[in-house]
LOBA-659380 format. One record per residue (C-alpha): x, y, z; residue in one letter. Coordinates in steps of 0.05 Angstrom, whole numbers, plus 5000, padded with zeros to 4 digits. Layout:
BEGIN
    x    y    z resn
    X    Y    Z    a
...
end
This chain:
BEGIN
    x    y    z resn
 5000 5000 5000    v
 5026 5069 4981    q
 4997 5133 5011    l
 5004 5202 4980    q
 4982 5260 5025    a
 4971 5332 5004    s
 4937 5396 5025    g
 4981 5424 5080    g
 5001 5496 5084    g
 5000 5560 5125    l
 4934 5584 5153    v
 4914 5636 5204    q
 4882 5617 5270    p
 4808 5603 5260    g
 4819 5584 5188    g
 4807 5518 5151    s
 4847 5468 5111    l
 4830 5402 5078    r
 4881 5347 5074    l
 4875 5290 5023    s
 4908 5222 5021    c
 4905 5176 4961    v
 4918 5102 4971    a
 4945 5056 4918    s
 4968 4984 4915    g
 4933 4930 4955    s
 4870 4971 4970    i
 4823 4912 4988    p
 4869 4894 5046    s
 4859 4961 5081    i
 4814 4958 5142    i
 4822 5030 5166    a
 4855 5096 5145    m
 4867 5160 5182    g
 4913 5215 5203    w
 4966 5223 5255    y
 5006 5285 5270    r
 5073 5302 5302    q
 5089 5370 5329    a
 5162 5392 5341    p
 5190 5358 5402    g
 5128 5315 5413    k
 5108 5244 5398    q
 5065 5225 5339    r
 4991 5224 5360    e
 4926 5200 5330    l
 4883 5255 5300    v
 4826 5215 5269    a
 4813 5150 5233    h
 4757 5118 5193    i
 4744 5044 5182    t
 4720 5010 5119    t
 4653 5006 5153    g
 4651 5082 5162    g
 4663 5084 5237    s
 4704 5143 5259    t
 4747 5161 5319    k
 4776 5228 5338    y
 4825 5253 5389    s
 4793 5297 5442    e
 4834 5356 5420    s
 4803 5358 5350    v
 4733 5332 5364    k
 4681 5380 5337    g
 4731 5417 5293    r
 4759 5363 5247    f
 4721 5314 5203    t
 4750 5252 5171    v
 4715 5223 5110    s
 4729 5176 5053    r
 4713 5169 4979    d
 4718 5096 4963    n
 4711 5108 4889    a
 4775 5150 4891    k
 4811 5109 4945    d
 4819 5174 4981    t
 4808 5199 5051    i
 4802 5271 5073    y
 4812 5310 5136    l
 4771 5374 5139    q
 4802 5419 5192    m
 4762 5478 5216    n
 4773 5529 5272    s
 4848 5515 5269    l
 4891 5534 5328    k
 4966 5546 5334    p
 4971 5481 5373    e
 4947 5444 5311    d
 5013 5461 5278    t
 5047 5395 5261    a
 5067 5348 5205    v
 5006 5308 5188    y
 5015 5236 5166    y
 4967 5193 5129    c
 4961 5123 5157    w
 4930 5058 5134    a
 4920 4992 5171    a
 4926 4929 5131    s
 4969 4868 5145    y
 5013 4921 5177    r
 5013 4996 5186    n
 5030 5040 5126    y
 5050 5113 5128    w
 5049 5170 5078    g
 5104 5221 5072    q
 5073 5275 5116    g
 5047 5344 5100    t
 5062 5406 5142    l
 5005 5446 5172    v
 5025 5513 5203    t
 4974 5554 5240    v
 5000 5623 5253    s
 4982 5696 5245    s
end
């Protein structure tokens, strides 16, 4: 499984961004996809994930502000991020669970005025 993430950038506090992640390869083996993030000096943490059945899970810090969704026809998941805060600044990694964990290359999100 290969994962290609995109959509990061610089945004002001309170703004919005949408991240995309396209999966390729052994798609039928994927049971869940999602997003993790890693801020400078911190450990990588779960942001949100969505299963093939459509169940979602969010970290408490993003609940109500971020939405994870998937387009099965395009083998793509999205992370809509609203009401962004400076503490959301991090490298965001796309993740997929299959026979093992797979990771995308990361996309930088910077929230700053």
